[in-house]
Structures are given as structure tokens and as C-alpha cells.
C-alpha positions in Angstrom: -27.6 2.7 -12.8 -24.0 3.5 -13.8 -22.2 1.1 -11.4 -18.8 1.4 -13.2 -18.8 5.2 -12.8 -19.5 4.9 -9.1 -16.8 2.3 -8.5 -14.2 4.1 -10.6 -14.9 7.4 -9.0 -14.4 5.8 -5.5 -11.1 4.3 -6.8 -9.8 7.6 -8.1 -10.8 9.4 -4.9 -9.0 6.8 -2.8 -5.9 7.0 -5.1 -5.8 10.8 -4.8 -6.1 10.7 -1.0 -3.4 8.0 -0.6 -6.0 5.4 0.7 -4.2 2.5 -0.9 -6.2 -0.1 1.2 -9.4 1.1 -0.7 -7.5 1.3 -4.0 -6.6 -2.4 -3.5 -10.0 -3.4 -2.3 -11.7 -2.0 -5.4 -9.4 -4.0 -7.7 -10.4 -7.5 -8.7 -7.7 -10.0 -7.5 -7.1 -10.9 -11.2 -7.1 -7.3 -12.5 -5.3 -6.7 -15.8 -3.6 -3.3 -16.3 -2.2 -2.2 -19.7 0.4 0.6 -20.0 1.4 1.6 -23.5 4.9 2.8 -24.5 8.5 1.6 -24.4 9.7 2.5 -20.9 10.4 0.8 -17.6 6.8 1.0 -16.5 5.2 -0.1 -19.9 3.6 -3.5 -20.2 0.8 -5.7 -19.0 0.4 -6.2 -15.2 -1.8 -8.9 -13.7 -3.1 -9.1 -10.2 -3.3 -6.7 -7.3 0.2 -7.3 -6.1 1.8 -6.4 -9.5 -0.3 -3.2 -9.6 0.5 -2.1 -6.1 4.2 -2.7 -6.7 4.0 -0.7 -10.0 2.5 2.3 -8.2 5.0 2.1 -5.4 7.9 2.0 -7.9 6.3 5.0 -9.8 6.0 6.9 -6.5 9.6 6.2 -5.7 10.8 7.1 -9.2 9.1 10.5 -8.9 9.8 11.1 -5.2 6.0 11.0 -4.6 5.1 13.7 -7.2 3.1 11.4 -9.5 -0.6 12.4 -9.4 -3.7 12.3 -11.5 -6.5 14.8 -11.8 -9.9 13.6 -13.1 -11.8 15.8 -15.5 -14.7 13.5 -16.3 -16.0 10.0 -15.9 -18.6 8.6 -18.2 -19.8 5.0 -18.5 -22.3 2.3 -18.2 -23.0 -0.6 -15.9 -19.6 -2.3 -16.6 -17.4 0.3 -18.4 -16.1 3.7 -17.5 -14.0 6.0 -19.6 -12.0 8.6 -17.6 -10.4 11.8 -18.9 -7.4 12.6 -16.7 -4.4 14.9 -16.5 -1.4 13.1 -15.2 1.6 14.9 -13.7 5.0 13.8 -12.4 8.4 15.4 -11.6 11.8 13.9 -11.2 14.7 16.2 -10.5 14.5 19.0 -13.2 12.4 16.9 -15.5 8.6 16.7 -15.6 5.8 15.2 -17.6 2.2 16.5 -17.9 -0.3 14.8 -20.2 -4.0 14.3 -20.8 -5.0 10.6 -21.0 -8.0 8.4 -21.3 -8.2 5.5 -19.0 -10.8 2.8 -19.7 -12.0 0.7 -16.8 -14.0 -2.6 -16.9 -15.9 -3.4 -13.8 -17.5 -6.6 -12.6 -19.2 -7.3 -9.3 -18.2 -3.9 -7.9 -14.5 -4.3 -8.7 -12.2 -3.1 -11.5 -11.2 -6.1 -13.6 -9.2 -4.2 -16.3 -7.7 -0.8 -16.9 -6.3 0.3 -20.3 -4.4 3.5 -20.6 -4.5 5.7 -23.8 -1.7 8.2 -23.4 -1.7 11.5 -25.2 2.0 11.6 -26.0 3.6 8.1 -25.6 7.0 9.2 -26.8 7.3 12.1 -24.3 6.2 9.7 -21.6 8.9 7.2 -22.6 11.6 9.9 -22.4 10.5 10.9 -18.9 9.8 7.4 -17.5 13.1 5.9 -18.9 15.5 8.4 -17.5 
């Protein structure tokens, strides 16, 4: 059984529909989230509160245009790799990229997410403005 794939699929479905209660519920209280780059959103985030705050700030920064489209989720019992397209707009600027996001799952909750961004430099330009 591919538990991680099921958990991560539920998480993305909830994120896409704006069901932030389910998003938060599927995150382990001590989750670790790693964002590469050199911009105001890059870094390591720990715990649900930090992640929920991060996503709220990203939503505000992009006037609610930030979204992710899942292409494929593959995985095992405790790992899931997700191929996604990420989009955001801010004024006359936009960013569109293909990323890989790796999720670690334990006891039905996501304990870690690591982002591998296609074009970190382009992302830095957009997210730093």
C-alpha cells in the first residue's frame, strides 16, 4: 500500500480547494519545510504555525494568485515525489515553473517537504520584488 501517495494526494486536493483545515490536519505538528533560493520566502520552516503563516504571506504577496497543479505523484509507504507546475502573479509580473516536491510521511501525516525548484534564480526575482 502506498500510504504516502494517498496522504499527499489528499493534502494537494485540500490545498487546491482552499480547505486549509485539512491541509493543517495532514501536517505533523513538527513538520519541516525546506524552500531553496535567496528570497523572502526561502529557508527552513518548522511546525504547522510557521507553514500556515508562510502560505498566508505568499497568498497576500500574490493577491491570491499562487496555485499549484499536480502532474504526478509517485511513492512508497513513507515517501512521495510530486511533479507540479507552480504559478503566481503580482501586478504585471508572473512566475511559472515546474518543480519536484518530496514529502516524507509518518503515521498518516506529512513530516517533511523539500522543494526542488526548476529555476531558482527566476523564482528569486519574482518573490523578492
